[in-house]
Biopython code that builds the backbone (N, CA, C, O; Angstrom):
import numpy as np
from Bio.PDB.StructureBuilder import StructureBuilder

atoms = [
    (1, "MET", "N", (0.817, -1.207, 0.109)),
    (1, "MET", "CA", (0.098, 0.261, -0.226)),
    (1, "MET", "C", (0.802, 1.168, 0.031)),
    (1, "MET", "O", (1.887, 1.077, 0.605)),
    (2, "ASN", "N", (0.203, 2.310, -0.416)),
    (2, "ASN", "CA", (1.215, 3.696, -0.442)),
    (2, "ASN", "C", (1.049, 4.184, 0.865)),
    (2, "ASN", "O", (0.170, 3.687, 1.570)),
    (3, "THR", "N", (1.611, 4.889, 1.198)),
    (3, "THR", "CA", (1.486, 5.768, 2.443)),
    (3, "THR", "C", (2.241, 7.607, 1.995)),
    (3, "THR", "O", (2.995, 7.870, 1.059)),
    (4, "ILE", "N", (1.895, 8.196, 2.644)),
    (4, "ILE", "CA", (2.279, 9.565, 2.842)),
    (4, "ILE", "C", (3.636, 9.686, 2.386)),
    (4, "ILE", "O", (3.942, 10.486, 1.502)),
    (5, "ALA", "N", (4.601, 8.799, 3.046)),
    (5, "ALA", "CA", (6.023, 8.649, 3.042)),
    (5, "ALA", "C", (6.529, 8.305, 1.828)),
    (5, "ALA", "O", (7.672, 8.671, 1.556)),
    (6, "SER", "N", (5.708, 7.483, 0.813)),
    (6, "SER", "CA", (5.923, 7.018, -0.466)),
    (6, "SER", "C", (5.759, 8.144, -1.227)),
    (6, "SER", "O", (6.475, 8.034, -2.222)),
    (7, "LEU", "N", (5.079, 9.300, -1.225)),
    (7, "LEU", "CA", (5.092, 10.502, -2.143)),
    (7, "LEU", "C", (6.292, 11.083, -2.508)),
    (7, "LEU", "O", (7.231, 11.167, -1.717)),
    (8, "GLN", "N", (6.337, 11.522, -3.730)),
    (8, "GLN", "CA", (7.246, 12.661, -4.641)),
    (8, "GLN", "C", (6.857, 13.810, -4.214)),
    (8, "GLN", "O", (5.732, 13.987, -3.747)),
    (9, "ILE", "N", (7.767, 14.752, -4.328)),
    (9, "ILE", "CA", (7.279, 16.089, -4.252)),
    (9, "ILE", "C", (6.642, 16.517, -5.179)),
    (9, "ILE", "O", (7.195, 16.539, -6.279)),
    (10, "GLY", "N", (5.183, 17.030, -5.037)),
    (10, "GLY", "CA", (4.237, 17.299, -5.704)),
    (10, "GLY", "C", (3.080, 16.507, -5.927)),
    (10, "GLY", "O", (2.088, 16.925, -6.523)),
    (11, "GLU", "N", (3.181, 15.552, -5.531)),
    (11, "GLU", "CA", (2.361, 13.984, -5.769)),
    (11, "GLU", "C", (0.979, 14.564, -4.722)),
    (11, "GLU", "O", (0.943, 15.480, -3.901)),
    (12, "MET", "N", (0.242, 13.879, -5.038)),
    (12, "MET", "CA", (-1.396, 13.983, -4.060)),
    (12, "MET", "C", (-1.634, 12.650, -4.110)),
    (12, "MET", "O", (-1.249, 11.803, -4.916)),
    (13, "GLY", "N", (-2.670, 12.531, -2.644)),
    (13, "GLY", "CA", (-3.447, 11.425, -2.640)),
    (13, "GLY", "C", (-4.151, 11.693, -1.543)),
    (13, "GLY", "O", (-3.950, 12.694, -0.855)),
    (14, "VAL", "N", (-5.254, 10.589, -1.238)),
    (14, "VAL", "CA", (-6.460, 10.584, -0.289)),
    (14, "VAL", "C", (-6.050, 9.753, 0.699)),
    (14, "VAL", "O", (-5.635, 8.646, 0.357)),
    (15, "ILE", "N", (-6.073, 10.045, 1.874)),
    (15, "ILE", "CA", (-5.945, 9.443, 3.363)),
    (15, "ILE", "C", (-7.426, 8.280, 3.226)),
    (15, "ILE", "O", (-8.617, 8.547, 3.071)),
    (16, "LEU", "N", (-6.728, 6.980, 3.360)),
    (16, "LEU", "CA", (-7.793, 6.030, 3.404)),
    (16, "LEU", "C", (-8.394, 5.708, 4.773)),
    (16, "LEU", "O", (-7.825, 6.026, 5.817)),
    (17, "GLU", "N", (-9.418, 5.147, 4.735)),
    (17, "GLU", "CA", (-10.218, 4.912, 6.096)),
    (17, "GLU", "C", (-9.375, 3.830, 6.887)),
    (17, "GLU", "O", (-9.493, 3.874, 8.112)),
    (18, "GLU", "N", (-8.709, 3.059, 6.458)),
    (18, "GLU", "CA", (-7.973, 1.939, 7.061)),
    (18, "GLU", "C", (-6.926, 2.488, 7.871)),
    (18, "GLU", "O", (-6.540, 1.854, 8.853)),
    (19, "SER", "N", (-6.508, 3.409, 7.622)),
    (19, "SER", "CA", (-5.376, 4.035, 8.684)),
    (19, "SER", "C", (-5.897, 4.929, 9.808)),
    (19, "SER", "O", (-5.238, 5.590, 10.611)),
    (20, "LEU", "N", (-7.208, 4.809, 9.691)),
    (20, "LEU", "CA", (-7.732, 5.937, 11.171)),
    (20, "LEU", "C", (-7.188, 5.696, 12.189)),
    (20, "LEU", "O", (-6.823, 6.632, 12.901)),
    (21, "ASP", "N", (-6.957, 4.296, 12.590)),
    (21, "ASP", "CA", (-6.343, 3.994, 13.985)),
    (21, "ASP", "C", (-4.735, 4.083, 14.116)),
    (21, "ASP", "O", (-4.259, 3.790, 15.212)),
    (22, "ARG", "N", (-4.070, 4.377, 13.313)),
    (22, "ARG", "CA", (-2.745, 4.695, 13.118)),
    (22, "ARG", "C", (-2.380, 6.118, 13.122)),
    (22, "ARG", "O", (-1.230, 6.518, 13.307)),
    (23, "ILE", "N", (-3.275, 6.776, 12.937)),
    (23, "ILE", "CA", (-2.997, 8.340, 13.044)),
    (23, "ILE", "C", (-3.280, 8.802, 14.422)),
    (23, "ILE", "O", (-4.233, 8.597, 15.174)),
    (24, "PRO", "N", (-1.922, 9.648, 14.573)),
    (24, "PRO", "CA", (-2.128, 10.402, 16.220)),
    (24, "PRO", "C", (-3.129, 11.229, 16.160)),
    (24, "PRO", "O", (-3.571, 11.714, 15.118)),
    (25, "LEU", "N", (-3.580, 11.453, 17.389)),
    (25, "LEU", "CA", (-4.818, 12.260, 17.707)),
    (25, "LEU", "C", (-4.659, 13.754, 17.445)),
    (25, "LEU", "O", (-5.545, 14.511, 17.048)),
    (26, "LYS", "N", (-3.180, 14.113, 17.777)),
    (26, "LYS", "CA", (-2.605, 15.424, 17.331)),
    (26, "LYS", "C", (-3.048, 15.640, 15.807)),
    (26, "LYS", "O", (-3.711, 16.627, 15.490)),
    (27, "LEU", "N", (-2.681, 14.745, 14.950)),
    (27, "LEU", "CA", (-2.758, 14.998, 13.300)),
    (27, "LEU", "C", (-4.223, 14.896, 13.045)),
    (27, "LEU", "O", (-4.523, 15.502, 12.016)),
    (28, "LEU", "N", (-5.274, 14.308, 13.662)),
    (28, "LEU", "CA", (-6.298, 14.201, 13.480)),
    (28, "LEU", "C", (-7.377, 15.466, 13.723)),
    (28, "LEU", "O", (-8.444, 15.755, 13.181)),
    (29, "GLU", "N", (-6.538, 16.120, 14.866)),
    (29, "GLU", "CA", (-7.263, 17.508, 15.233)),
    (29, "GLU", "C", (-6.743, 18.278, 14.062)),
    (29, "GLU", "O", (-7.571, 19.116, 13.705)),
    (30, "MET", "N", (-5.674, 18.278, 13.357)),
    (30, "MET", "CA", (-5.290, 19.215, 12.321)),
    (30, "MET", "C", (-5.879, 19.128, 11.276)),
    (30, "MET", "O", (-5.810, 20.105, 10.531)),
    (31, "GLY", "N", (-6.654, 17.962, 10.846)),
    (31, "GLY", "CA", (-7.221, 17.658, 9.605)),
    (31, "GLY", "C", (-6.643, 16.554, 8.983)),
    (31, "GLY", "O", (-6.888, 16.384, 7.789)),
    (32, "CYS", "N", (-5.989, 15.847, 9.519)),
    (32, "CYS", "CA", (-5.666, 14.591, 8.528)),
    (32, "CYS", "C", (-6.587, 13.537, 8.923)),
    (32, "CYS", "O", (-6.290, 12.599, 9.663)),
    (33, "LEU", "N", (-7.847, 13.765, 8.329)),
    (33, "LEU", "CA", (-8.878, 12.512, 8.472)),
    (33, "LEU", "C", (-8.905, 11.849, 7.279)),
    (33, "LEU", "O", (-8.293, 12.266, 6.296)),
    (34, "PRO", "N", (-9.707, 10.632, 7.281)),
    (34, "PRO", "CA", (-9.845, 9.901, 6.206)),
    (34, "PRO", "C", (-10.746, 10.914, 5.129)),
    (34, "PRO", "O", (-11.550, 11.795, 5.433)),
    (35, "GLY", "N", (-10.288, 10.435, 3.695)),
    (35, "GLY", "CA", (-10.901, 11.392, 2.662)),
    (35, "GLY", "C", (-10.166, 12.630, 2.484)),
    (35, "GLY", "O", (-10.480, 13.386, 1.565)),
    (36, "ALA", "N", (-9.390, 12.855, 3.133)),
    (36, "ALA", "CA", (-8.706, 14.366, 3.032)),
    (36, "ALA", "C", (-7.428, 14.248, 1.941)),
    (36, "ALA", "O", (-6.652, 13.296, 1.866)),
    (37, "GLU", "N", (-7.415, 15.489, 1.100)),
    (37, "GLU", "CA", (-6.236, 15.253, 0.192)),
    (37, "GLU", "C", (-5.156, 15.632, 0.753)),
    (37, "GLU", "O", (-5.172, 16.595, 1.521)),
    (38, "VAL", "N", (-4.107, 15.002, 0.498)),
    (38, "VAL", "CA", (-2.562, 15.314, 0.839)),
    (38, "VAL", "C", (-1.828, 15.564, -0.152)),
    (38, "VAL", "O", (-1.955, 14.842, -1.140)),
    (39, "LYS", "N", (-1.003, 16.488, -0.167)),
    (39, "LYS", "CA", (0.169, 16.773, -1.211)),
    (39, "LYS", "C", (1.584, 17.041, -0.441)),
    (39, "LYS", "O", (1.780, 17.954, 0.362)),
    (40, "LEU", "N", (2.522, 16.058, -0.851)),
    (40, "LEU", "CA", (3.652, 16.427, -0.414)),
    (40, "LEU", "C", (4.430, 17.642, -0.954)),
    (40, "LEU", "O", (4.710, 17.629, -2.153)),
    (41, "LEU", "N", (4.868, 18.852, -0.085)),
    (41, "LEU", "CA", (5.460, 20.188, -0.341)),
    (41, "LEU", "C", (6.860, 20.014, -0.628)),
    (41, "LEU", "O", (7.362, 20.458, -1.660)),
    (42, "GLN", "N", (7.625, 19.270, 0.404)),
    (42, "GLN", "CA", (9.062, 19.372, 0.673)),
    (42, "GLN", "C", (9.692, 18.406, 1.732)),
    (42, "GLN", "O", (9.224, 18.012, 2.800)),
    (43, "ILE", "N", (10.601, 18.202, 1.271)),
    (43, "ILE", "CA", (11.469, 17.325, 2.367)),
    (43, "ILE", "C", (12.663, 17.826, 2.926)),
    (43, "ILE", "O", (13.450, 18.334, 2.128)),
    (44, "ALA", "N", (13.010, 17.794, 4.250)),
    (44, "ALA", "CA", (13.768, 18.376, 5.000)),
    (44, "ALA", "C", (15.094, 17.725, 4.174)),
    (44, "ALA", "O", (14.930, 16.911, 3.266)),
    (45, "PRO", "N", (16.414, 18.185, 4.604)),
    (45, "PRO", "CA", (17.657, 18.029, 3.823)),
    (45, "PRO", "C", (18.011, 16.516, 4.480)),
    (45, "PRO", "O", (18.517, 15.730, 3.680)),
    (46, "PHE", "N", (17.822, 16.082, 5.700)),
    (46, "PHE", "CA", (18.213, 14.499, 6.114)),
    (46, "PHE", "C", (16.888, 13.705, 5.673)),
    (46, "PHE", "O", (16.892, 12.574, 6.160)),
    (47, "ASN", "N", (15.676, 13.995, 4.834)),
    (47, "ASN", "CA", (14.713, 13.197, 4.787)),
    (47, "ASN", "C", (13.809, 13.168, 6.144)),
    (47, "ASN", "O", (13.048, 12.207, 6.257)),
    (48, "ASP", "N", (13.830, 14.027, 7.058)),
    (48, "ASP", "CA", (12.927, 13.865, 8.117)),
    (48, "ASP", "C", (13.315, 15.225, 8.772)),
    (48, "ASP", "O", (14.421, 15.701, 9.029)),
    (49, "PRO", "N", (11.960, 15.732, 8.973)),
    (49, "PRO", "CA", (10.611, 15.731, 8.623)),
    (49, "PRO", "C", (10.146, 15.962, 7.242)),
    (49, "PRO", "O", (10.966, 16.361, 6.414)),
    (50, "ILE", "N", (8.933, 15.756, 6.909)),
    (50, "ILE", "CA", (8.229, 15.898, 5.507)),
    (50, "ILE", "C", (7.524, 17.248, 5.670)),
    (50, "ILE", "O", (7.083, 17.575, 6.772)),
    (51, "TYR", "N", (7.416, 17.988, 4.661)),
    (51, "TYR", "CA", (6.262, 19.068, 4.719)),
    (51, "TYR", "C", (5.118, 18.733, 3.871)),
    (51, "TYR", "O", (5.282, 18.294, 2.733)),
    (52, "ILE", "N", (4.084, 18.904, 4.335)),
    (52, "ILE", "CA", (2.665, 18.487, 3.810)),
    (52, "ILE", "C", (1.844, 19.548, 3.562)),
    (52, "ILE", "O", (2.249, 20.657, 3.909)),
    (53, "CYS", "N", (0.597, 19.430, 2.949)),
    (53, "CYS", "CA", (-0.503, 20.367, 2.865)),
    (53, "CYS", "C", (-1.852, 19.421, 2.560)),
    (53, "CYS", "O", (-2.140, 18.926, 1.471)),
    (54, "VAL", "N", (-2.722, 19.283, 4.012)),
    (54, "VAL", "CA", (-3.763, 18.642, 4.285)),
    (54, "VAL", "C", (-4.752, 19.583, 4.348)),
    (54, "VAL", "O", (-4.688, 20.263, 5.373)),
    (55, "ASN", "N", (-5.975, 19.955, 3.326)),
    (55, "ASN", "CA", (-6.789, 20.446, 3.076)),
    (55, "ASN", "C", (-6.453, 21.940, 3.629)),
    (55, "ASN", "O", (-6.888, 22.437, 4.668)),
    (56, "GLY", "N", (-5.617, 22.504, 2.729)),
    (56, "GLY", "CA", (-5.281, 23.893, 2.787)),
    (56, "GLY", "C", (-4.513, 24.211, 4.348)),
    (56, "GLY", "O", (-4.448, 25.338, 4.840)),
    (57, "SER", "N", (-4.053, 23.164, 4.881)),
    (57, "SER", "CA", (-2.985, 23.589, 6.320)),
    (57, "SER", "C", (-1.921, 22.791, 6.230)),
    (57, "SER", "O", (-2.131, 21.583, 6.130)),
    (58, "HIS", "N", (-0.328, 23.372, 6.250)),
    (58, "HIS", "CA", (0.598, 23.154, 5.901)),
    (58, "HIS", "C", (1.066, 22.356, 7.184)),
    (58, "HIS", "O", (0.744, 22.930, 8.225)),
    (59, "LEU", "N", (1.741, 21.182, 7.350)),
    (59, "LEU", "CA", (2.043, 20.321, 8.363)),
    (59, "LEU", "C", (3.671, 19.881, 8.270)),
    (59, "LEU", "O", (4.139, 19.460, 7.212)),
    (60, "ALA", "N", (4.381, 20.006, 9.343)),
    (60, "ALA", "CA", (5.659, 19.104, 9.271)),
    (60, "ALA", "C", (5.274, 17.656, 9.967)),
    (60, "ALA", "O", (4.745, 17.735, 11.076)),
    (61, "ILE", "N", (5.468, 16.489, 9.475)),
    (61, "ILE", "CA", (5.271, 15.473, 10.465)),
    (61, "ILE", "C", (6.476, 14.635, 10.072)),
    (61, "ILE", "O", (6.970, 14.577, 8.946)),
    (62, "ARG", "N", (6.856, 14.028, 11.105)),
    (62, "ARG", "CA", (7.823, 12.980, 11.152)),
    (62, "ARG", "C", (7.951, 11.741, 9.982)),
    (62, "ARG", "O", (6.848, 11.215, 9.835)),
    (63, "LYS", "N", (8.662, 11.331, 9.392)),
    (63, "LYS", "CA", (8.845, 10.535, 8.212)),
    (63, "LYS", "C", (8.162, 9.040, 8.906)),
    (63, "LYS", "O", (7.295, 8.386, 8.326)),
    (64, "GLU", "N", (8.564, 8.788, 9.830)),
    (64, "GLU", "CA", (8.087, 7.555, 10.715)),
    (64, "GLU", "C", (6.421, 7.559, 10.926)),
    (64, "GLU", "O", (5.764, 6.521, 11.013)),
    (65, "THR", "N", (5.901, 8.801, 10.988)),
    (65, "THR", "CA", (4.604, 9.199, 11.296)),
    (65, "THR", "C", (3.836, 8.884, 9.805)),
    (65, "THR", "O", (2.914, 8.087, 9.628)),
    (66, "ALA", "N", (4.398, 9.623, 8.937)),
    (66, "ALA", "CA", (4.044, 9.572, 7.416)),
    (66, "ALA", "C", (3.897, 8.046, 6.996)),
    (66, "ALA", "O", (2.843, 7.713, 6.453)),
    (67, "SER", "N", (4.745, 7.236, 7.180)),
    (67, "SER", "CA", (5.108, 5.778, 6.821)),
    (67, "SER", "C", (3.636, 4.877, 7.584)),
    (67, "SER", "O", (3.542, 3.713, 7.194)),
    (68, "GLN", "N", (2.947, 5.170, 8.224)),
    (68, "GLN", "CA", (1.934, 4.619, 8.705)),
    (68, "GLN", "C", (0.475, 4.994, 8.327)),
    (68, "GLN", "O", (-0.538, 4.330, 8.549)),
    (69, "ILE", "N", (0.586, 6.243, 7.684)),
    (69, "ILE", "CA", (-0.859, 6.768, 7.280)),
    (69, "ILE", "C", (-0.834, 6.431, 5.833)),
    (69, "ILE", "O", (0.013, 6.896, 5.071)),
    (70, "LEU", "N", (-1.813, 5.581, 5.451)),
    (70, "LEU", "CA", (-2.290, 4.949, 4.026)),
    (70, "LEU", "C", (-3.050, 6.066, 3.350)),
    (70, "LEU", "O", (-3.908, 6.854, 3.749)),
    (71, "ILE", "N", (-2.320, 5.828, 1.948)),
    (71, "ILE", "CA", (-3.208, 6.762, 1.001)),
    (71, "ILE", "C", (-3.588, 6.121, -0.296)),
    (71, "ILE", "O", (-3.287, 4.946, -0.506)),
    (72, "SER", "N", (-4.158, 6.755, -1.071)),
    (72, "SER", "CA", (-4.529, 6.237, -2.226)),
    (72, "SER", "C", (-3.932, 7.255, -3.358)),
    (72, "SER", "O", (-4.452, 8.366, -3.460)),
    (73, "LYS", "N", (-2.966, 6.927, -4.117)),
    (73, "LYS", "CA", (-2.406, 8.241, -4.846)),
    (73, "LYS", "C", (-3.354, 8.573, -6.261)),
    (73, "LYS", "O", (-4.093, 7.761, -6.817)),
    (74, "PHE", "N", (-3.118, 9.967, -6.664)),
    (74, "PHE", "CA", (-4.171, 10.540, -7.657)),
    (74, "PHE", "C", (-3.303, 9.896, -8.879)),
    (74, "PHE", "O", (-3.680, 10.033, -10.043)),
]
sb = StructureBuilder()
sb.init_structure("model")
sb.init_model(0)
sb.init_chain("A")
sb.init_seg("    ")
for serial, (resi, resn, name, xyz) in enumerate(atoms, 1):
    if name == "N":
        sb.init_residue(resn, " ", resi, " ")
    sb.init_atom(name, np.array(xyz, "f"), 0.0, 1.0, " ", f" {name:<3s}", serial, name[0])
structure = sb.get_structure()
């Protein structure tokens, strides 16, 4: 399965319902909900963290966390 961590810069995806129990509460509160569109904006120099856009909000999340959130790529 594809995860947010598997996106390339500029690629988009939709968060899948199956990853709901893997998403930390903090990210859920910031809009990382199933059905939300995710776009990878930037990757830090040492590949961690990654910078994403979720429903118009820009977030920096750890690659470890991003690798647990399942998505469907466009």
